[in-house]
N, C-alpha and C positions, 0 to 999 in steps of 0.2 A: 656772316650771314650761315654761313657755311658749319661755324659751331654752333648755332641757331637748331639747324636741322637736325643734326645728329643728336642733341640733348631731344627734340621730339620724339623721334626713332625710337630713341633707348628707352623712352617713356611710354612711349607705345607699346614696345614688347614687354617691358613688364607688366602694364595692364592687361594684355594678352595671357600674358603666365599665368598672370596672379587669378584670370577667369579661369581656364582651365582646371587652376589646385583648387577652387572652389569647386569645380563641376565632378572632381572625382572626390572631395570629401562630401559634398552632398550622395552621391552615386552609393558609395561606401556606407554614410548614413541609412540611406534607404534601406541595402540589404541586412542592414546589422537589426534596425524595425521589424521588418521582415521576419526575418529569423526567430528573434524573437517571440513575436505574435506566434510563429508555427508549433517554437517549444512550448509556449500558454496551452495552445488546443492540443497537442498530444498529451501531453500533462493533466487536463481534463477527460480527454478519452479515455484515458488510463483509469480513472477516480471512478469514470460515471461506471454504473452497474448496466451490464450485458443482459437485453431485452432475452428472458428465454423463449423458445421454439415456441408454439401452440398446439396442443394436440391435434389438432383440425390440420395441421400444416404438412403433417407428418402421414396422410393420411395416401395410401396409393390405389389407384385404380386398373382394374385388368380385364379379360375375358377372353374368350373363343365363341366360336359358333360351327355347329357340325351342320351343313347340309348332303341330305342322302337320295340316292336313287334304287331301290330293290326289285326293279323292275323286269330285269334284262335275262332272258335265257332260261327262267323258272321252268321247270318241268312237271310242277304241283303247289297249288296256293293253295292248298291247305294246310301246309308244311307251316307252323307259325311258333313265333313265342312272344307270349303275351307281355311276359316281363325285359325283354329284349327292347322289344322294338317296335309299335303298334303297325308299322306302315309295312311290317314285314307280314304277308299270307293273310288268311284270315280264320277265324274259328266258327263261321256258319254252318249248321247243320245239312244245309241240301245237296241231294248228289252235284250237282250243275255248280257250288260255290267258285262263286272265282274271287279274287283279292283285287282291290282299285288301287294298286300300284302308283307310285307316282314320287315328286319329288316331295320331302318329308324335311321339317326342320327337325330334329334329333335334338342338339341341345342348342341354347344362348344364354348364354350368363354372362354374368360382370359380379366381379369382386372388388369389393371395398374393404381394404385392411390396415391394420397401422397398430404403433405404439402409444396408446394413451400414455401411460408414462411408465417406467423404466419395470417395474411389474407389473403391468395390464395392457393385455394384448387382445385385441379385438379382429374379428372374420365374419364378412357376412358376406353373403352369396344367393341372391335372387336368378333363377332361371325362367327365362320370358319365352320358351317353349315346350313348357307340359301339356301331355296330351292325357287328361284326366279319364278321357273315354275313345273306344273306337272312331274316328272322324270327325274328334273334338278335337282339336289341336291350338297350340300357341296361346296357352293361359299364365300366365307369372303366376308361380310358386315358391314360396319360402325353400333354400336345397339348406341351408348352413347360415346360425346364426351363434356365435359362440366368442366366449372370453376365457382366454387364458390367464390365469395368476399365475405367476413365479415365485417362488420362493429365496431365488438367491439370487446374485449380481448375473450368472452366467447360464441364469435360467433352466438348471441340470433338470431341477425337480418342478413341475408345474403340475394343476389342476384343470380342467377344461370345463365350462360349466356352458349346458346351451344345447342348442341341437347341432350334431355334427356326425361325422361314420364314426360308426362301431368298431373297436379295433380288433376285428376279427376276419382275418384270410388277406394276403398281399393283394391280390388282383382286386376286389373290396375299397382297400383303401386307394388302390393306384389311381389317377386321376383319370376321367377319360382323355381328355386334353391329351396325355402320353400315351395311355394306351395302344398295341398295337392295334388286335382284333376290334370290331366293329362294337362288340357287347360282351358281359362280364361272364363266366360258367355258371353254367343253372347248379352244378352242386353248392358252394360256398354261396353264391350270390341270393340261394334261396330261402339263405339263415336270415338276411336283413334287408327286405326291399328297398331300392334307394339308397342303402347302404348307412343308413342315418336312421337315426333315434334321439331323442330327451335326455339328459341324464346329464352325469359328473364321470368325469374322469382322471386319471389319476395318469400323468405321464414324466418318465424316467429316463436321462438319457446322458453322458456324458457328452461337453461341450464339441468337442475332436469327432465326434461321432453325429452330431446334430449336423454339424458343418459337412461329413461326408454325405450324410443322407440328402443335404440341400445339392452336394455335388453331382450324386445320382440323378437328381433331376436334371441340375441347370446342361449339365454335359450330354445330354440324350442318351442315358445308361438306362431309362425308362426305370426310374426307381419309384417307389410308392410315396414318397414323401416323410416326414419327419413324426413318427406315432412310436416314438421311444424305443429305448433297448424293452424296457418294462413296460406295462400297459395294467392299470384293472381299474374297472368303475361299474357303475351300475344305471339302467335306464332302464323308461317305459315296457321295451319291449312290445311296442303296438305299432315300430316302425315308424318313418316320417311324419309329420302333419297332423296324427293322431292324437286322442286323449287316450291317457290311463285307459285300462280295460276292466283292472283286476284288481287296481292294489297292491300288485304282486312284482317285484321289480326285478330286473334280467340281472345276473350276475357275470361277467363278461373280465379276463385275463389275457395277456399275451406276453412271449417273451421271444425277440427277435435282435437278431444280433450282425452287421454287416461287418465280416472278417477280410481282413488283405493278406492273399496270398501271392507273391511273386507279384506280377503284373496284372491279375486278378482278384476280383469282391466278391465272394460267396454272403450269403446271407441264408441262412436256415432259421425256422423262427417252428413256435409252437401256439395254440392259440387255443379256448374254449369259453363255451357259456354255460348257462342252464337258467330254466326260466318257467313260468307256465302261462301260455297264449291263449286270451279271450277273444273269441270270435263276434264279428258284428253281423255286418250284413249276410256274411259272403254264404253260409251254407242255406238251401233251398230248401222249399218247402216236401217235407217228405225223408230227407237226408237226417239220419238220426247222429247224436253225439252224444258220448259218455256225460265229458262235464263241457260243456261250452264254455264257461267261464275260465277254466283253469286245465289246458291241454298241456300235458306235458312237452317241453319243447328245450333239447338239450344237444349238443355238440362236441366233438373235438377236432382239431384238423393240423397238419403238418405242413411243411413249406418249405421249396427250397429254390433258391435263386441263384444262378450263376450269370452274372452281368454282363452285357455282352460288348467281347474286350478283344476279338471283335464276334466272336460266337458266346451267344446267350440259352439258357435254359432257364424255364420258368414253371415250378410245378406244384399243384395241391394238390392236400384229397383229406376229404373227412369223412367221419362217421356219427351216426348219433339216433335220438329216437324224436320222431315229431307225427302229428296229426298227417292223415293221407286218408285219401277218399279208397274205399272200397268198394267196385258195384256188384259181388255179391251180394253182401247184404246190405248194400245202400245207406250205407254209415260213413262215417268218418272216425277211424282209430287212430289210437300211437302207434306206430311202428318203427322196425329199423328202417335207417336210410340209408345212404354211402354213396360217395364219389368223387370226382377230382380231376383235373386237364393237366396236361403238361403242351407248353409252347417253345418253339426251337424257334430261334432266331440271329441275326447274324444284322450286325453295325457296318454300314459301306459307306467310308466316307471318300465324298466326290468334289474335286476339283469347285472351288468359288463357294465352301462351305453348304456344298449342296450333303446331303443325307440319302441315304437309302437303306429300306429294312425288309427282306426277303423274311417272310415266317409262317410257319405250320404249324397247325395245333388238331390236339386231339381231345375233346370232352365226354364223360359218363357220370350219369347220373340215375339214380334212381331210389326214387322217393316222393314227397309229397311237395306242394308249396302251399305253406299256410295262409297265405292272403290273398291268393285266388279262390274261384269260386267252388267249394264244395272241398276246400285241399286240396283241389286238383293232383291227381295222381301224375306221375312221368317215369317214362325211361328213355334216356336219350344217350347215343351214341352220334355223335359230331364230327365231322374232320372240317378243316381250312386250310385254303393254301392264301396266301396274300402279300401283298407287299405295298410298302407306305413311300411315298418321294417327298422329300423336304428342300423341295430347292431355294427357300429362304425361312426364315423363322416365321414369317406371318402367312405360308402358306402350307400346306398339308394335303395329299391326294392318295387316298388307298383304296385298294381295289382287291375284292377277295372272294374266291369262290368257294360256294359252299356245299357241303354231301351231307345232307341232312336223314338221320332215320328217329323220328320222334313219335312218341307216345304216350299221350296224353287224354286222360277222361276223368270225366267227371257225371252229374247226374243226368246233364243232357249229352253228353262226349262218349257216350260208350263202345268200348273194343275200336278206340279209334287211333290204329296206328298209321302216320304218313311219313312218307320217305320221296326224297327228293333234291333237286339240285337247284341252287340260284347263283348268279354274279350280283354283289353287291358293292356299289360305290360310295366315297365319302368325300367330299372337300372340306376341309375345316381351315376358321381362319382366326390367326392369334393375334391377338392386340392388350 
């Protein structure tokens, strides 16, 4: 009996051990099969052609908006700048004229851009806060619509075709999103209203200099953006969103280079353009013009920028010839023009990535503005003291005290010299 029990025990233990051996074998076989399947899938993925990213996957969207208030501590509402900010002052001719200064959306812009193919880049920027006339605000208007066609892998040689900024003047090309002062200077900005026109421009810059241009904007040094070391092009000459008026294109060229000297970066530049301006509805009844369709319009300008590391200087001056109202003869004559500006600034890095920029600016201009009524005549001597505070990337607050001395005259505003001061405020939102 004992022998029988012992034999049964030995048989049971053997069966159990066989089951364990079978389980291990099955487990190993399952693992082997799964590994084989994974290897096959990996091999298939390697051979499978990768799907290229579509051009619409590469589009970026960004923008900014500026809200202003120009009604604080104004000593003379007749001090104004039509080209700068239509909510500042009034051009009314009555003795007791007052400005209806209030909150004003100066800009509300959205930028759509992207590299369509390795050699084609597009950029479209509408403004949702254009002001075509006094008291008429927040109209949608196209600012930029252009394509960059590059001819090499590094994109050092490119042609820009469409409506874009004309490469004339550092401050003209500097985005209003980056500029310290609320408005551009009269002297160089009077060359091209809204800084833009429709044309074709060739740009060249070495790839490392293109990276430097981008860095000067990205790291808060108030750069102008990438408009090449050398630029040459032709454009209609009638300013943005207007048809060509005389089949006589303007021609422009510019050379500018950002040198690194020790810890500092300086950027000297020179630019010039020439062409014939065609008047449209700007001329009042009774005002005479020798050649309304082909009035000489040419300038040359020099620029010098010391980027704020931490102290900065930005200065430009231009001279030339262009149309200007003559109150003695009640006519528009081609006459000498000149003027420029200097801005001193300081970049103060605060804790928690905050930035503070104190700045001071003086500007002077003696000449006409071809795109205003009767090619309005100007003599400008303005001073500005301001402060820009960036508590975070998405928000900036600027306050500037303006001491203005502006003479602007046309057939309706003769002997019109206006002097006064005011405090201007701007809140800017970046997204």
